[in-house]
N, C-alpha and C positions, 0 to 999 in steps of 0.2 A: 450179612456182615458178620464177620467172625468176632469172637470174644476179644481177641487181641486187638482188633481194629477199634472196637467200641471202647476198650480200656485206654488206648492211645488217644482217642478223641476226647475222652473225659479229662485226662491229664492235661491235655493242651488247653481245654476250656478253663480248668482250675488255675493254670499258670497265668493265663491272660487276665483272669479276674483278680488274681493276687497282685499282678503287676500294676493294674489300673488303680487298685485300692491304695497301694503304697506310694505311688508317685505323687498324688496331690499332697499327702502329708509332708513328703520331702520338700515340696515347693513352698508350702506354708512356713515350714521351719526355716528354710533359707531366706524367705522374705522377711520373717521376723528378725533374724540375725542381722540381715543387711540394714533393716530399718533402725535397729538398735545401734549398730555401728555408726550409721549416718547421724543419728541423734547425738551420740557421744562425741562425734567429730565437730558438730555445730556448737555444743555447749563448752565453755571454758573449763578447764580442769581446775582442781583445787590449788595446784601448784602455781598456775597462772594468776589466779585471784590473789594468792598469797604474795607473789612478787609485785603485782600491781599495788596492793595495799602497802607493801613495804616501801615502794618508791614514793607513793603519796605521803607516807609518814615522814620519810626522809626530807622531801621537799618542804613539808610543813615545819619540820624541825629546823631546816636551814633558814627558812623565812623568819622563824621565831628568833634564831640566833642572830640573824642580820638586824632585826628590829631592836633586839637587846643591845647589840653593838652600837647602833645609832643612838640609842637612849644614853648609853654609858659615855659615848663620845660627846654628846651634847652636855651631859652633866659635868664631864671633865672640863670642857671649854668654859662652862658657866663658873665652875669653881676657880679656874685660872683667872677669869675676868674679875671675879670678886676679890681674889687675892691681889690682883694688880691694882684694884681700887683701894683696898685696905692698906696696902703697902706700896704706894705708887713710886715707881722707879727706884726701888730700894737698892737694887744691884748697882745703880749708878751713883746715888747720893750717899748710900751707907745708912747704918742704923742710928747714928748719932747726929743726924742733920735736921731733926724735927725741932728746930729752935723757934724762938719768939721774934726773930729778926727777919726783915725782908730778904736779906742775904743770909741763907741758912748757915753759912760757914763763918760768920763773924764770931770771933772769940773761940773758935774751935780749938785753937792751939796746935793743930796738926796741919801738915801740908795736904792740900786737896789735889787729887789727881784728875785733871781735866783731860778728857779724851781729845786726841788730835782731830778726830772727825766723828760725827754722830748723826744718824738719820732720824728725823723727827716726823712722825706721821701726823699731818695736820688736816687730813681729809674730813674729819668729823667736826670741824670748826663751826661754831654758831656765833653770829654777831652778838656782842654783849648788850647792845642798845638798838632801838628801832631806827633812829636817825644815824645815817652813815657819814655825817659831816664831821670832818676832822678840823678842829678849831686851833690846835697848836701841835706842831710837829716835834719829833724826837731830835735832840741835839743840844748844842751849847746855846744858852740864853745870855747874850751879852748884857742885856738890860739888867739881869739879876746877878750876873757874874757866876753862873753855875750851870751844871748840866741838867737837862730835862730828860730823864731816863725812860720816858714813855710818850704816848700821844694823848691829846685831850679830845674827847668825843662829845658832841653837843647833846645835852639832855635838859629836861625841865625837872623841877623839884617833884619828887614822887614817881618819876618814870621808873619802870622795872629794869633792873640790871641783871643780866643772865650770865651763867657760867659759859665760858668759851669752849671748854672741853669737859669730858668726864674727869672727875678728880676727887680730891679730898681737901677739906679746909685745914690748912696748916696754921694760919694766923687769922685771928679776928680781934682787932684792936682799934685804938684811937690815938691819934697824934695831933695835938693842937697846932703845932707849928709846921705841919707837913701834910700827911695824907688825910687828916681828919679821920672819919670813920672809914676803915679800910679792911680789905680781906685779901689773903694770899692763898691761892689754890695750887696744889701740886698735882700734876697729871701723869698718868702712866706712860705717856709718850716722851717724858723727860723734861718738858717745859714746866715753868711756874708762871702763873699770871697774877697780876696785882690790880685791884680795883679800888680807887681812892676817891675821897671827897663825897662819900655817900651820906644821905641823911639818916639812913637806917640800915642795919644789917639783919638779914633774914635767916642766916644759917649760923651754926655754932662750930667751934673748933672740933676737929676730928670727924666732922660729918661728911659722909659721902654724897657727892652731888653729880648730876648728869648734865651733859651738854644742853644748854638752853634752859636749865632750871633757874628760877628766880633766886638770887642770892642777896639782893639789896635793893634800895631805892635811891634814885638820883638826888643829888644835893650839892651843897657848896661849903662843906665843913672843912676845917683845917686851913691851910694857907691857900686860899682860893678867892678869886675876884668875881665869881659868878657860877651858876650851876653848870657842871660838866662832869664827865667821868674821866679820871686819869687812869689810863690803861697801860700796863707794862707786860712785856714778854721777857722772861729770863731763863737762862739755862745754867744750872749749877751756880746761881748767884750773879752770873754775868748778864747785864742788860743787852737785849737785842732789839734793834729798831723794828717795831711791829710791821712797818711798811715793807720790810724784806720778806715777811712771811705771809701777810694778808693784803689782799686788794680791797681796801676799805670803800672804794667807790662802788664796788659791786657786792661787797660783803662776803667774799669767798677767798679761800687760800689761793695764793699765786700758783702753788703746786701742791699735790697731795703729800709729797715728801720734801721737807726742808732739811738741808744738810748743814749742820753746824760745823764750822771749821775753826779750830783753835787759833787765836791771834787775829782773826778777821774782824773781831769786834773791839780790839784794843784801841783803835783810833778814837773811840767814843769816851775813853777814860780821861782824855785831856781836852782842853778847849782847842778848837781849831776854826780857822776861817771857813773851811769847807762846810763844817757842820752848821756854823752860824748862817751861812748863805742858804743852806738847804732848809733850815728852819723857817726862813723868811719867804720861801717860794710861794707864789700864789696858787690858787686852786686850779687855774687853767694850766699852769706848768705841770702840776701833779697829774692832771688828767691826761695831758699830752704824753707824759713819760711813763705813766702807769700802764702795765700790760692789761689787755682785755681778756677776761675769762668767761667761760660758759659753764653753767651747771648742767650736767648730763641728765637727760630725761629718759624714761622708759621707751624703748623702741629706737633710740638714736643710734646711728652708725657714724663712723668717721666720714663716710661719703656724704651723708645728709648734713652733718655739721659743717663740713668744708664748703659744700654748695651754699648753705644758708648764710655763711659769713664771707663768701667771695674769696676763698682760699683753696688750697689743694690738700689732699690727704698727706702727701709727702711733706709739706710744710708743717702740718699739724703734728705729724710724727716727730719731725726734727725739733720742733719747739718744745714738745712735752717729753722727749726722750723715750718714745714708745715705738713699737713695731706696728705694721699694718694689720696684723692679726690680733692685736690687743683687744680683749673683751672689755667693753665699756660698762662701768658700774653706775647705775642711776644714783644721783645725789652727789657724785664727786665732781670736782672742778676740772675743766680742761682749758688750758691756756690757748687763746686764739692768736695772739701776737706778742 
């Protein structure tokens, strides 16, 4: 073999060895790079984590703002409710109507603007006494030659007398030839209620009271022939027949909203045969003519109430002036007939 051949063979062997030595290194390096790239692809980047944290912070901030809004809204509503109790129906009665008389405008010396129509929310009514028996009706009393501006409810001496609505005590007084020990409450809904012939008063003037809160004890003080509660409902000094607002047989409002209409109560200002006859009606006549009401319970629907009382949803809606999609509120009264 010539020198040239031997040299060529050696170069070939060296080239093959060099190629084999480098190739594995190249493969390892590529594998490491690919593995690192794959790892980087599977792990979230710092920017992704930043965005996720920012979104979470924003959601938490929104929830916090929403909660704070709800708290502020509740505080605002409570403040309005307390203002309504501290200054009941002040926009209606005015600032100078907090007098010592049953009719707050007696001796006012100015003309009183009575609205032509006014909606009165009676949904929170509470019976002032346990016994629902009406012993004397609203109207003209021929025997005494005068008007009876309220109704009489049966009580025993010492029975608890309760506030019919939330309100504030305007008058706490005594009248020997009339109401005896009596109380006048003014309510945010625009009504004033009078409670007479009590044996004892349990609240003071300017005291805020809640519906159902004890305000006195039953008795027979003043011009009275026996224990009873004389109960009046008035609007801006005008007496309203309580039977047009409350179903006393069931102890619930006839409707959640009573609409006062100016002039509709003027017929009670004078003696009339109609009012006299009405005052002498028997209990059976009152029960026959008085509308039937139902106090809504949790879970009630118009369909279940209609089925229970043998009527239709359409009639219920027509009687109460509501739509079929009306959401029923537990505790409120629904007129059945």
